[in-house]
VOPAMAR-72856 format. One record per residue: residue in three letters; residue number from 1; x, y, z of N, C-alpha, C, CB in turn. Coordinates in nm, 4 decimals. Glycine has a CB too. Layout:
BEGIN
code ala&pos NUM&n.u X&n.v Y&n.w Z&ca.u X&ca.v Y&ca.w Z&c.u X&c.v Y&c.w Z&cb.u X&cb.v Y&cb.w Z
...
//
This chain:
BEGIN
code met&pos 1&n.u -1.5523&n.v -1.8815&n.w 11.6299&ca.u -1.5354&ca.v -1.8850&ca.w 11.7735&c.u -1.4070&c.v -1.8109&c.w 11.8090&cb.u -1.5324&cb.v -2.0312&cb.w 11.8260
code ser&pos 2&n.u -1.4123&n.v -1.7285&n.w 11.9090&ca.u -1.2956&ca.v -1.6544&ca.w 11.9565&c.u -1.1919&c.v -1.7516&c.w 12.0117&cb.u -1.3362&cb.v -1.5510&cb.w 12.0645
code gln&pos 3&n.u -1.0640&n.v -1.7222&n.w 11.9865&ca.u -0.9588&ca.v -1.8101&ca.w 12.0356&c.u -0.9447&c.v -1.8026&c.w 12.1871&cb.u -0.8268&cb.v -1.7753&cb.w 11.9698
code leu&pos 4&n.u -1.0004&n.v -1.7009&n.w 12.2486&ca.u -0.9925&ca.v -1.6893&ca.w 12.3939&c.u -1.1029&c.v -1.7678&c.w 12.4646&cb.u -0.9995&cb.v -1.5435&cb.w 12.4344
code arg&pos 5&n.u -1.1985&n.v -1.8178&n.w 12.3891&ca.u -1.3071&ca.v -1.8967&ca.w 12.4472&c.u -1.2772&c.v -2.0448&c.w 12.4321&cb.u -1.4422&cb.v -1.8619&cb.w 12.3808
code pro&pos 6&n.u -1.2749&n.v -2.1180&n.w 12.5419&ca.u -1.2525&ca.v -2.2621&ca.w 12.5296&c.u -1.3747&c.v -2.3294&c.w 12.4666&cb.u -1.2219&cb.v -2.3246&cb.w 12.6681
code pro&pos 7&n.u -1.3547&n.v -2.4442&n.w 12.4036&ca.u -1.4657&ca.v -2.5128&ca.w 12.3378&c.u -1.5782&c.v -2.5485&c.w 12.4340&cb.u -1.4158&cb.v -2.6380&cb.w 12.2703
code cys&pos 8&n.u -1.5434&n.v -2.5778&n.w 12.5584&ca.u -1.6478&ca.v -2.6130&ca.w 12.6553&c.u -1.7452&c.v -2.4976&c.w 12.6766&cb.u -1.5849&cb.v -2.6534&cb.w 12.7890
code glu&pos 9&n.u -1.6976&n.v -2.3752&n.w 12.6648&ca.u -1.7855&ca.v -2.2599&ca.w 12.6842&c.u -1.8950&c.v -2.2567&c.w 12.5781&cb.u -1.7047&cb.v -2.1294&cb.w 12.6807
code glu&pos 10&n.u -1.8585&n.v -2.2784&n.w 12.4528&ca.u -1.9601&ca.v -2.2818&ca.w 12.3470&c.u -2.0579&c.v -2.3960&c.w 12.3701&cb.u -1.8940&cb.v -2.2959&cb.w 12.2087
code ile&pos 11&n.u -2.0055&n.v -2.5103&n.w 12.4074&ca.u -2.0916&ca.v -2.6261&ca.w 12.4297&c.u -2.1875&c.v -2.6004&c.w 12.5449&cb.u -2.0077&cb.v -2.7512&cb.w 12.4576
code val&pos 12&n.u -2.1375&n.v -2.5462&n.w 12.6550&ca.u -2.2225&ca.v -2.5200&ca.w 12.7713&c.u -2.3278&c.v -2.4146&c.w 12.7400&cb.u -2.1377&cb.v -2.4752&cb.w 12.8905
code gln&pos 13&n.u -2.2904&n.v -2.3108&n.w 12.6684&ca.u -2.3834&ca.v -2.2012&ca.w 12.6421&c.u -2.4839&c.v -2.2324&c.w 12.5322&cb.u -2.3068&cb.v -2.0780&cb.w 12.6054
code gln&pos 14&n.u -2.4465&n.v -2.3137&n.w 12.4341&ca.u -2.5347&ca.v -2.3338&ca.w 12.3199&c.u -2.5842&c.v -2.4769&c.w 12.3046&cb.u -2.4647&cb.v -2.2928&cb.w 12.1956
code leu&pos 15&n.u -2.4937&n.v -2.5725&n.w 12.3070&ca.u -2.5327&ca.v -2.7074&ca.w 12.2706&c.u -2.5946&c.v -2.7875&c.w 12.3844&cb.u -2.4149&cb.v -2.7796&cb.w 12.2189
code leu&pos 16&n.u -2.5504&n.v -2.7696&n.w 12.5067&ca.u -2.6143&ca.v -2.8427&ca.w 12.6159&c.u -2.7573&c.v -2.7954&c.w 12.6419&cb.u -2.5320&cb.v -2.8285&cb.w 12.7425
code pro&pos 17&n.u -2.7865&n.v -2.6640&n.w 12.6336&ca.u -2.9279&ca.v -2.6250&ca.w 12.6419&c.u -3.0110&c.v -2.6876&c.w 12.5296&cb.u -2.9408&cb.v -2.4725&cb.w 12.6368
code ala&pos 18&n.u -2.9517&n.v -2.7005&n.w 12.4127&ca.u -3.0219&ca.v -2.7643&ca.w 12.3012&c.u -3.0463&c.v -2.9122&c.w 12.3312&cb.u -2.9413&cb.v -2.7487&cb.w 12.1703
code phe&pos 19&n.u -2.9497&n.v -2.9771&n.w 12.3945&ca.u -2.9673&ca.v -3.1170&ca.w 12.4330&c.u -3.0785&c.v -3.1293&c.w 12.5365&cb.u -2.8356&cb.v -3.1754&cb.w 12.4884
code arg&pos 20&n.u -3.0805&n.v -3.0381&n.w 12.6344&ca.u -3.1894&ca.v -3.0383&ca.w 12.7336&c.u -3.3239&c.v -3.0174&c.w 12.6650&cb.u -3.1666&cb.v -2.9284&cb.w 12.8404
code cys&pos 21&n.u -3.3260&n.v -2.9344&n.w 12.5615&ca.u -3.4487&ca.v -2.9120&ca.w 12.4849&c.u -3.4975&c.v -3.0439&c.w 12.4250&cb.u -3.4254&cb.v -2.8070&cb.w 12.3731
code leu&pos 22&n.u -3.4067&n.v -3.1199&n.w 12.3644&ca.u -3.4439&ca.v -3.2499&ca.w 12.3075&c.u -3.4970&c.v -3.3437&c.w 12.4152&cb.u -3.3235&cb.v -3.3141&cb.w 12.2368
code val&pos 23&n.u -3.4308&n.v -3.3457&n.w 12.5298&ca.u -3.4731&ca.v -3.4327&ca.w 12.6398&c.u -3.6101&c.v -3.3887&c.w 12.6920&cb.u -3.3684&cb.v -3.4309&cb.w 12.7543
code ala&pos 24&n.u -3.6291&n.v -3.2584&n.w 12.7090&ca.u -3.7572&ca.v -3.2067&ca.w 12.7592&c.u -3.8717&c.v -3.2434&c.w 12.6656&cb.u -3.7505&cb.v -3.0540&cb.w 12.7765
code lys&pos 25&n.u -3.8506&n.v -3.2252&n.w 12.5367&ca.u -3.9557&ca.v -3.2599&ca.w 12.4400&c.u -3.9871&c.v -3.4086&c.w 12.4454&cb.u -3.9134&cb.v -3.2202&cb.w 12.2974
code glu&pos 26&n.u -3.8859&n.v -3.4895&n.w 12.4604&ca.u -3.9053&ca.v -3.6342&ca.w 12.4705&c.u -3.9831&c.v -3.6693&c.w 12.5980&cb.u -3.7688&cb.v -3.7072&cb.w 12.4688
code leu&pos 27&n.u -3.9491&n.v -3.6064&n.w 12.7094&ca.u -4.0192&ca.v -3.6321&ca.w 12.8356&c.u -4.1677&c.v -3.5995&c.w 12.8247&cb.u -3.9563&cb.v -3.5506&cb.w 12.9487
code ile&pos 28&n.u -4.1986&n.v -3.4905&n.w 12.7585&ca.u -4.3372&ca.v -3.4450&ca.w 12.7503&c.u -4.4148&c.v -3.5184&c.w 12.6416&cb.u -4.3418&cb.v -3.2953&cb.w 12.7246
code glu&pos 29&n.u -4.3557&n.v -3.5309&n.w 12.5236&ca.u -4.4284&ca.v -3.5893&ca.w 12.4110&c.u -4.4375&c.v -3.7416&c.w 12.4190&cb.u -4.3621&cb.v -3.5495&cb.w 12.2813
code lys&pos 30&n.u -4.3306&n.v -3.8077&n.w 12.4568&ca.u -4.3310&ca.v -3.9541&ca.w 12.4589&c.u -4.3708&c.v -4.0106&c.w 12.5944&cb.u -4.1948&cb.v -4.0066&cb.w 12.4206
code his&pos 31&n.u -4.3203&n.v -3.9495&n.w 12.7007&ca.u -4.3436&ca.v -4.0038&ca.w 12.8347&c.u -4.4593&c.v -3.9354&c.w 12.9068&cb.u -4.2180&cb.v -3.9910&cb.w 12.9176
code arg&pos 32&n.u -4.5187&n.v -3.8369&n.w 12.8430&ca.u -4.6400&ca.v -3.7697&ca.w 12.8926&c.u -4.6239&c.v -3.7043&c.w 13.0291&cb.u -4.7521&cb.v -3.8680&cb.w 12.8995
code leu&pos 33&n.u -4.5048&n.v -3.6523&n.w 13.0575&ca.u -4.4861&ca.v -3.5772&ca.w 13.1810&c.u -4.5401&c.v -3.4363&c.w 13.1610&cb.u -4.3361&cb.v -3.5741&cb.w 13.2230
code ser&pos 34&n.u -4.5836&n.v -3.3752&n.w 13.2689&ca.u -4.6249&ca.v -3.2350&ca.w 13.2620&c.u -4.5000&c.v -3.1483&c.w 13.2506&cb.u -4.7100&cb.v -3.1945&cb.w 13.3871
code gln&pos 35&n.u -4.5188&n.v -3.0233&n.w 13.2129&ca.u -4.4057&ca.v -2.9305&ca.w 13.2062&c.u -4.3401&c.v -2.9165&c.w 13.3434&cb.u -4.4517&cb.v -2.7926&cb.w 13.1545
code ile&pos 36&n.u -4.4213&n.v -2.9118&n.w 13.4462&ca.u -4.3682&ca.v -2.8970&ca.w 13.5821&c.u -4.2850&c.v -3.0188&c.w 13.6207&cb.u -4.4828&cb.v -2.8765&cb.w 13.6833
code glu&pos 37&n.u -4.3365&n.v -3.1377&n.w 13.5913&ca.u -4.2626&ca.v -3.2598&ca.w 13.6260&c.u -4.1353&c.v -3.2721&c.w 13.5423&cb.u -4.3515&cb.v -3.3843&cb.w 13.6057
code ala&pos 38&n.u -4.1421&n.v -3.2390&n.w 13.4151&ca.u -4.0225&ca.v -3.2421&ca.w 13.3295&c.u -3.9178&c.v -3.1444&c.w 13.3823&cb.u -4.0590&cb.v -3.2077&cb.w 13.1823
code ala&pos 39&n.u -3.9629&n.v -3.0274&n.w 13.4248&ca.u -3.8704&ca.v -2.9270&ca.w 13.4794&c.u -3.8019&c.v -2.9791&c.w 13.6054&cb.u -3.9452&cb.v -2.7956&cb.w 13.5104
code lys&pos 40&n.u -3.8789&n.v -3.0430&n.w 13.6929&ca.u -3.8208&ca.v -3.0989&ca.w 13.8156&c.u -3.7156&c.v -3.2037&c.w 13.7827&cb.u -3.9303&cb.v -3.1604&cb.w 13.9044
code arg&pos 41&n.u -3.7466&n.v -3.2907&n.w 13.6888&ca.u -3.6539&ca.v -3.3987&ca.w 13.6546&c.u -3.5267&c.v -3.3453&c.w 13.5896&cb.u -3.7215&cb.v -3.4989&cb.w 13.5614
code leu&pos 42&n.u -3.5395&n.v -3.2354&n.w 13.5139&ca.u -3.4232&ca.v -3.1758&ca.w 13.4472&c.u -3.3515&c.v -3.0730&c.w 13.5339&cb.u -3.4661&cb.v -3.1108&cb.w 13.3177
code gly&pos 43&n.u -3.4129&n.v -3.0363&n.w 13.6459&ca.u -3.3505&ca.v -2.9376&ca.w 13.7338&c.u -3.3573&c.v -2.7972&c.w 13.6783&cb.u -3.2075&cb.v -2.9741&cb.w 13.7587
code thr&pos 44&n.u -3.4681&n.v -2.7657&n.w 13.6136&ca.u -3.4872&ca.v -2.6326&ca.w 13.5563&c.u -3.6266&c.v -2.5831&c.w 13.5940&cb.u -3.4685&cb.v -2.6345&cb.w 13.4008
code thr&pos 45&n.u -3.6721&n.v -2.4789&n.w 13.5292&ca.u -3.8035&ca.v -2.4227&ca.w 13.5615&c.u -3.9073&c.v -2.4608&c.w 13.4567&cb.u -3.7949&cb.v -2.2705&cb.w 13.5734
code gln&pos 46&n.u -4.0329&n.v -2.4498&n.w 13.4952&ca.u -4.1419&ca.v -2.4749&ca.w 13.4014&c.u -4.1362&c.v -2.3739&c.w 13.2880&cb.u -4.2786&cb.v -2.4686&cb.w 13.4727
code ala&pos 47&n.u -4.0964&n.v -2.2506&n.w 13.3169&ca.u -4.0871&ca.v -2.1482&ca.w 13.2120&c.u -3.9841&c.v -2.1872&c.w 13.1058&cb.u -4.0502&cb.v -2.0117&cb.w 13.2735
code thr&pos 48&n.u -3.8731&n.v -2.2437&n.w 13.1483&ca.u -3.7720&ca.v -2.2891&ca.w 13.0528&c.u -3.8284&c.v -2.3996&c.w 12.9644&cb.u -3.6458&cb.v -2.3386&cb.w 13.1264
code ile&pos 49&n.u -3.8991&n.v -2.4931&n.w 13.0242&ca.u -3.9608&ca.v -2.6020&ca.w 12.9475&c.u -4.0601&c.v -2.5447&c.w 12.8472&cb.u -4.0315&cb.v -2.7031&cb.w 13.0418
code ser&pos 50&n.u -4.1383&n.v -2.4473&n.w 12.8899&ca.u -4.2341&ca.v -2.3819&ca.w 12.8004&c.u -4.1632&c.v -2.3184&c.w 12.6810&cb.u -4.3145&cb.v -2.2755&cb.w 12.8765
code his&pos 51&n.u -4.0502&n.v -2.2536&n.w 12.7072&ca.u -3.9727&ca.v -2.1935&ca.w 12.5982&c.u -3.9192&c.v -2.3001&c.w 12.5031&cb.u -3.8567&cb.v -2.1107&cb.w 12.6546
code tyr&pos 52&n.u -3.8753&n.v -2.4127&n.w 12.5568&ca.u -3.8293&ca.v -2.5213&ca.w 12.4703&c.u -3.9422&c.v -2.5672&c.w 12.3783&cb.u -3.7772&cb.v -2.6398&cb.w 12.5547
code leu&pos 53&n.u -4.0597&n.v -2.5874&n.w 12.4351&ca.u -4.1726&ca.v -2.6388&ca.w 12.3573&c.u -4.2216&c.v -2.5396&c.w 12.2533&cb.u -4.2864&cb.v -2.6753&cb.w 12.4493
code ala&pos 54&n.u -4.2089&n.v -2.4110&n.w 12.2832&ca.u -4.2514&ca.v -2.3065&ca.w 12.1893&c.u -4.1394&c.v -2.2699&c.w 12.0919&cb.u -4.2969&cb.v -2.1815&cb.w 12.2658
code ser&pos 55&n.u -4.0294&n.v -2.3418&n.w 12.0988&ca.u -3.9131&ca.v -2.3180&ca.w 12.0116&c.u -3.8551&c.v -2.1786&c.w 12.0284&cb.u -3.9514&cb.v -2.3390&cb.w 11.8667
code lys&pos 56&n.u -3.8649&n.v -2.1246&n.w 12.1495&ca.u -3.8078&ca.v -1.9930&ca.w 12.1784&c.u -3.6685&c.v -2.0045&c.w 12.2380&cb.u -3.8983&cb.v -1.9156&cb.w 12.2734
code arg&pos 57&n.u -3.6329&n.v -2.1230&n.w 12.2823&ca.u -3.5021&ca.v -2.1420&ca.w 12.3457&c.u -3.4498&c.v -2.2799&c.w 12.3060&cb.u -3.5115&cb.v -2.1278&cb.w 12.5026
code gly&pos 58&n.u -3.3261&n.v -2.2847&n.w 12.2635&ca.u -3.2630&ca.v -2.4123&ca.w 12.2326&c.u -3.3029&c.v -2.4759&c.w 12.1011&cb.u -3.2920&cb.v -2.5059&cb.w 12.3391
code phe&pos 59&n.u -3.4004&n.v -2.4174&n.w 12.0301&ca.u -3.4558&ca.v -2.4831&ca.w 11.9116&c.u -3.3561&c.v -2.4919&c.w 11.7967&cb.u -3.5792&cb.v -2.4098&cb.w 11.8655
code lys&pos 60&n.u -3.2950&n.v -2.3789&n.w 11.7613&ca.u -3.2042&ca.v -2.3777&ca.w 11.6465&c.u -3.0910&c.v -2.4782&c.w 11.6665&cb.u -3.1468&cb.v -2.2362&cb.w 11.6244
code asp&pos 61&n.u -3.0314&n.v -2.4749&n.w 11.7834&ca.u -2.9214&ca.v -2.5669&ca.w 11.8104&c.u -2.9704&c.v -2.7100&c.w 11.8306&cb.u -2.8442&cb.v -2.5212&cb.w 11.9328
code ser&pos 62&n.u -3.0952&n.v -2.7290&n.w 11.8752&ca.u -3.1458&ca.v -2.8658&ca.w 11.8892&c.u -3.1639&c.v -2.9283&c.w 11.7515&cb.u -3.2795&cb.v -2.8676&cb.w 11.9676
code glu&pos 63&n.u -3.2017&n.v -2.8481&n.w 11.6535&ca.u -3.2110&ca.v -2.8989&ca.w 11.5164&c.u -3.0718&c.v -2.9370&c.w 11.4662&cb.u -3.2760&cb.v -2.7933&cb.w 11.4224
code arg&pos 64&n.u -2.9726&n.v -2.8583&n.w 11.5016&ca.u -2.8339&ca.v -2.8884&ca.w 11.4655&c.u -2.7894&c.v -3.0191&c.w 11.5316&cb.u -2.7401&cb.v -2.7720&cb.w 11.5071
code leu&pos 65&n.u -2.8273&n.v -3.0386&n.w 11.6566&ca.u -2.7896&ca.v -3.1611&ca.w 11.7275&c.u -2.8520&c.v -3.2851&c.w 11.6657&cb.u -2.8297&cb.v -3.1515&cb.w 11.8730
code arg&pos 66&n.u -2.9761&n.v -3.2719&n.w 11.6194&ca.u -3.0447&ca.v -3.3868&ca.w 11.5586&c.u -2.9644&c.v -3.4449&c.w 11.4427&cb.u -3.1841&cb.v -3.3458&cb.w 11.5097
code ser&pos 67&n.u -2.8875&n.v -3.3596&n.w 11.3753&ca.u -2.8117&ca.v -3.4056&ca.w 11.2585&c.u -2.6813&c.v -3.4760&c.w 11.2968&cb.u -2.7810&cb.v -3.2880&cb.w 11.1675
code ile&pos 68&n.u -2.6441&n.v -3.4712&n.w 11.4233&ca.u -2.5201&ca.v -3.5351&ca.w 11.4683&c.u -2.5518&c.v -3.6787&c.w 11.5099&cb.u -2.4547&cb.v -3.4552&cb.w 11.5869
code pro&pos 69&n.u -2.4845&n.v -3.7752&n.w 11.4484&ca.u -2.5118&ca.v -3.9155&ca.w 11.4813&c.u -2.5003&c.v -3.9425&c.w 11.6317&cb.u -2.4158&cb.v -4.0067&cb.w 11.4051
code gly&pos 70&n.u -2.6013&n.v -4.0091&n.w 11.6847&ca.u -2.6000&ca.v -4.0498&ca.w 11.8243&c.u -2.6611&c.v -3.9516&c.w 11.9224&cb.u -2.4631&cb.v -4.0755&cb.w 11.8643
code met&pos 71&n.u -2.6787&n.v -3.8258&n.w 11.8835&ca.u -2.7302&ca.v -3.7268&ca.w 11.9786&c.u -2.8775&c.v -3.7504&c.w 12.0118&cb.u -2.7120&cb.v -3.5862&cb.w 11.9226
code met&pos 72&n.u -2.9593&n.v -3.7799&n.w 11.9106&ca.u -3.1010&ca.v -3.8031&ca.w 11.9385&c.u -3.1167&c.v -3.9297&c.w 12.0224&cb.u -3.1821&cb.v -3.8146&cb.w 11.8065
code glu&pos 73&n.u -3.0377&n.v -4.0314&n.w 11.9913&ca.u -3.0428&ca.v -4.1551&ca.w 12.0693&c.u -3.0041&c.v -4.1286&c.w 12.2149&cb.u -2.9497&cb.v -4.2616&cb.w 12.0078
code ala&pos 74&n.u -2.9038&n.v -4.0434&n.w 12.2355&ca.u -2.8622&ca.v -4.0082&ca.w 12.3719&c.u -2.9739&c.v -3.9343&c.w 12.4444&cb.u -2.7344&cb.v -3.9219&cb.w 12.3693
code ala&pos 75&n.u -3.0413&n.v -3.8425&n.w 12.3753&ca.u -3.1517&ca.v -3.7675&ca.w 12.4366&c.u -3.2664&c.v -3.8610&c.w 12.4731&cb.u -3.2018&cb.v -3.6569&cb.w 12.3413
code val&pos 76&n.u -3.2973&n.v -3.9550&n.w 12.3850&ca.u -3.4045&ca.v -4.0520&ca.w 12.4113&c.u -3.3686&c.v -4.1368&c.w 12.5334&cb.u -3.4288&cb.v -4.1430&cb.w 12.2870
code lys&pos 77&n.u -3.2430&n.v -4.1806&n.w 12.5416&ca.u -3.1991&ca.v -4.2632&ca.w 12.6548&c.u -3.2078&c.v -4.1857&c.w 12.7860&cb.u -3.0553&cb.v -4.3127&cb.w 12.6325
code val&pos 78&n.u -3.1587&n.v -4.0633&n.w 12.7856&ca.u -3.1619&ca.v -3.9812&ca.w 12.9068&c.u -3.3064&c.v -3.9556&c.w 12.9486&cb.u -3.0874&cb.v -3.8471&cb.w 12.8844
code ala&pos 79&n.u -3.3928&n.v -3.9225&n.w 12.8526&ca.u -3.5338&ca.v -3.8966&ca.w 12.8840&c.u -3.5991&c.v -4.0205&c.w 12.9440&cb.u -3.6102&cb.v -3.8522&cb.w 12.7578
code lys&pos 80&n.u -3.5706&n.v -4.1359&n.w 12.8876&ca.u -3.6290&ca.v -4.2599&ca.w 12.9399&c.u -3.5844&c.v -4.2843&c.w 13.0838&cb.u -3.5898&cb.v -4.3798&cb.w 12.8512
code glu&pos 81&n.u -3.4546&n.v -4.2660&n.w 13.1091&ca.u -3.4034&ca.v -4.2865&ca.w 13.2450&c.u -3.4657&c.v -4.1883&c.w 13.3433&cb.u -3.2511&cb.v -4.2725&cb.w 13.2472
code leu&pos 82&n.u -3.4812&n.v -4.0634&n.w 13.3016&ca.u -3.5436&ca.v -3.9637&ca.w 13.3895&c.u -3.6918&c.v -3.9934&c.w 13.4091&cb.u -3.5255&cb.v -3.8221&cb.w 13.3320
code ala&pos 83&n.u -3.7608&n.v -4.0320&n.w 13.3026&ca.u -3.9044&ca.v -4.0599&ca.w 13.3115&c.u -3.9314&c.v -4.1792&c.w 13.4024&cb.u -3.9627&cb.v -4.0860&cb.w 13.1719
code glu&pos 84&n.u -3.8462&n.v -4.2797&n.w 13.3926&ca.u -3.8640&ca.v -4.4002&ca.w 13.4738&c.u -3.7957&c.v -4.3873&c.w 13.6098&cb.u -3.8094&cb.v -4.5220&cb.w 13.3998
code glu&pos 85&n.u -3.7431&n.v -4.2679&n.w 13.6357&ca.u -3.6733&ca.v -4.2368&ca.w 13.7607&c.u -3.5600&c.v -4.3354&c.w 13.7889&cb.u -3.7718&cb.v -4.2370&cb.w 13.8771
code lys&pos 86&n.u -3.4931&n.v -4.3775&n.w 13.6807&ca.u -3.3746&ca.v -4.4626&ca.w 13.6947&c.u -3.2505&c.v -4.3776&c.w 13.7158&cb.u -3.3571&cb.v -4.5524&cb.w 13.5709
code ser&pos 87&n.u -3.2611&n.v -4.2491&n.w 13.6827&ca.u -3.1501&ca.v -4.1554&ca.w 13.7011&c.u -3.2007&c.v -4.0338&c.w 13.7758&cb.u -3.0874&cb.v -4.1142&cb.w 13.5649
code ser&pos 88&n.u -3.1181&n.v -3.9839&n.w 13.8647&ca.u -3.1488&ca.v -3.8578&ca.w 13.9314&c.u -3.0752&c.v -3.7469&c.w 13.8583&cb.u -3.1091&cb.v -3.8618&cb.w 14.0828
code arg&pos 89&n.u -3.1014&n.v -3.6231&n.w 13.8968&ca.u -3.0283&ca.v -3.5110&ca.w 13.8358&c.u -2.8785&c.v -3.5261&c.w 13.8584&cb.u -3.0772&cb.v -3.3763&cb.w 13.8934
code thr&pos 90&n.u -2.8405&n.v -3.5795&n.w 13.9738&ca.u -2.6988&ca.v -3.5989&ca.w 14.0033&c.u -2.6380&c.v -3.7007&c.w 13.9072&cb.u -2.6795&cb.v -3.6447&cb.w 14.1491
code glu&pos 91&n.u -2.7101&n.v -3.8071&n.w 13.8798&ca.u -2.6617&ca.v -3.9097&ca.w 13.7878&c.u -2.6678&c.v -3.8628&c.w 13.6427&cb.u -2.7427&cb.v -4.0375&cb.w 13.8045
code phe&pos 92&n.u -2.7437&n.v -3.7583&n.w 13.6184&ca.u -2.7613&ca.v -3.7025&ca.w 13.4851&c.u -2.6348&c.v -3.6300&c.w 13.4389&cb.u -2.8810&cb.v -3.6071&cb.w 13.4830
code thr&pos 93&n.u -2.5571&n.v -3.5766&n.w 13.5322&ca.u -2.4364&ca.v -3.5001&ca.w 13.4990&c.u -2.3378&c.v -3.5797&c.w 13.4138&cb.u -2.3677&cb.v -3.4545&cb.w 13.6263
code pro&pos 94&n.u -2.3069&n.v -3.7047&n.w 13.4472&ca.u -2.2149&ca.v -3.7797&ca.w 13.3602&c.u -2.2678&c.v -3.7947&c.w 13.2173&cb.u -2.1888&cb.v -3.9175&cb.w 13.4192
code asn&pos 95&n.u -2.4007&n.v -3.8034&n.w 13.2019&ca.u -2.4569&ca.v -3.8102&ca.w 13.0667&c.u -2.4242&c.v -3.6834&c.w 12.9891&cb.u -2.6095&cb.v -3.8314&cb.w 13.0722
code phe&pos 96&n.u -2.4387&n.v -3.5679&n.w 13.0540&ca.u -2.4034&ca.v -3.4420&ca.w 12.9885&c.u -2.2550&c.v -3.4386&c.w 12.9551&cb.u -2.4404&cb.v -3.3227&cb.w 13.0775
code cys&pos 97&n.u -2.1729&n.v -3.4908&n.w 13.0452&ca.u -2.0281&ca.v -3.4922&ca.w 13.0193&c.u -1.9957&c.v -3.5783&c.w 12.8974&cb.u -1.9513&cb.v -3.5445&cb.w 13.1428
code arg&pos 98&n.u -2.0644&n.v -3.6913&n.w 12.8824&ca.u -2.0420&ca.v -3.7762&ca.w 12.7649&c.u -2.0861&c.v -3.7047&c.w 12.6378&cb.u -2.1174&cb.v -3.9099&cb.w 12.7795
code val&pos 99&n.u -2.1994&n.v -3.6350&n.w 12.6439&ca.u -2.2468&ca.v -3.5590&ca.w 12.5277&c.u -2.1455&c.v -3.4509&c.w 12.4928&cb.u -2.3862&cb.v -3.4962&cb.w 12.5553
code cys&pos 100&n.u -2.0974&n.v -3.3802&n.w 12.5935&ca.u -1.9992&ca.v -3.2739&ca.w 12.5724&c.u -1.8729&c.v -3.3295&c.w 12.5067&cb.u -1.9642&cb.v -3.2055&cb.w 12.7059
code ala&pos 101&n.u -1.8231&n.v -3.4411&n.w 12.5574&ca.u -1.7023&ca.v -3.5018&ca.w 12.5011&c.u -1.7257&c.v -3.5447&c.w 12.3567&cb.u -1.6579&cb.v -3.6224&cb.w 12.5856
code ala&pos 102&n.u -1.8423&n.v -3.6005&n.w 12.3302&ca.u -1.8741&ca.v -3.6420&ca.w 12.1934&c.u -1.8808&c.v -3.5216&c.w 12.1006&cb.u -2.0071&cb.v -3.7189&cb.w 12.1897
code leu&pos 103&n.u -1.9408&n.v -3.4133&n.w 12.1478&ca.u -1.9515&ca.v -3.2928&ca.w 12.0652&c.u -1.8147&c.v -3.2320&c.w 12.0378&cb.u -2.0416&cb.v -3.1898&cb.w 12.1329
code arg&pos 104&n.u -1.7297&n.v -3.2310&n.w 12.1371&ca.u -1.5941&ca.v -3.1772&ca.w 12.1159&c.u -1.5220&c.v -3.2576&c.w 12.0095&cb.u -1.5127&cb.v -3.1784&cb.w 12.2476
code gly&pos 105&n.u -1.5372&n.v -3.3881&n.w 12.0130&ca.u -1.4714&ca.v -3.4733&ca.w 11.9141&c.u -1.5279&c.v -3.4537&c.w 11.7750&cb.u -1.4837&cb.v -3.6181&cb.w 11.9537
code ile&pos 106&n.u -1.6589&n.v -3.4433&n.w 11.7649&ca.u -1.7243&ca.v -3.4267&ca.w 11.6354&c.u -1.6927&c.v -3.2916&c.w 11.5751&cb.u -1.8748&cb.v -3.4435&cb.w 11.6490
code lys&pos 107&n.u -1.6962&n.v -3.1888&n.w 11.6560&ca.u -1.6793&ca.v -3.0528&ca.w 11.6047&c.u -1.5327&c.v -3.0126&c.w 11.5901&cb.u -1.7494&cb.v -2.9548&cb.w 11.6958
code asn&pos 108&n.u -1.4402&n.v -3.0987&n.w 11.6361&ca.u -1.2976&ca.v -3.0653&ca.w 11.6304&c.u -1.2689&c.v -2.9301&c.w 11.6938&cb.u -1.2490&cb.v -3.0658&cb.w 11.4861
code leu&pos 109&n.u -1.3284&n.v -2.9039&n.w 11.8069&ca.u -1.3095&ca.v -2.7751&ca.w 11.8731&c.u -1.1793&c.v -2.7681&c.w 11.9514&cb.u -1.4253&cb.v -2.7474&cb.w 11.9652
code cys&pos 110&n.u -1.1209&n.v -2.8805&n.w 11.9774&ca.u -1.0035&ca.v -2.8825&ca.w 12.0657&c.u -0.8721&c.v -2.8959&c.w 11.9902&cb.u -1.0156&cb.v -2.9956&cb.w 12.1643
code lys&pos 111&n.u -0.8643&n.v -2.8415&n.w 11.8724&ca.u -0.7381&ca.v -2.8454&ca.w 11.7975&c.u -0.6346&c.v -2.7604&c.w 11.8681&cb.u -0.7579&cb.v -2.7966&cb.w 11.6519
code ala&pos 112&n.u -0.5152&n.v -2.8111&n.w 11.8762&ca.u -0.4068&ca.v -2.7355&ca.w 11.9407&c.u -0.3453&c.v -2.6389&c.w 11.8421&cb.u -0.2988&cb.v -2.8302&cb.w 11.9967
//
């Protein structure tokens, strides 16, 4: 990673899309939402969801996330809340922030 890039940039560009991929797959496979409905709940497009399912986007990093303790559980929890409409997209943001903070701690990206 370039020293001029903050750790949040890598997380936002690579790992959070991978987390959304995990959540999208959970919404569709476990909660039986359509691609369109999953996209609405995640605040993205049906095409993005299609790419997640076809492993064209977010797949490599989603496999990496699966190996990090707690990440799959977080994705399952977020998907359940979205599927049951217990969380809105606005309420979803703090979940992403918690994932981001956890990833920064695990990856030791914030060394001074």
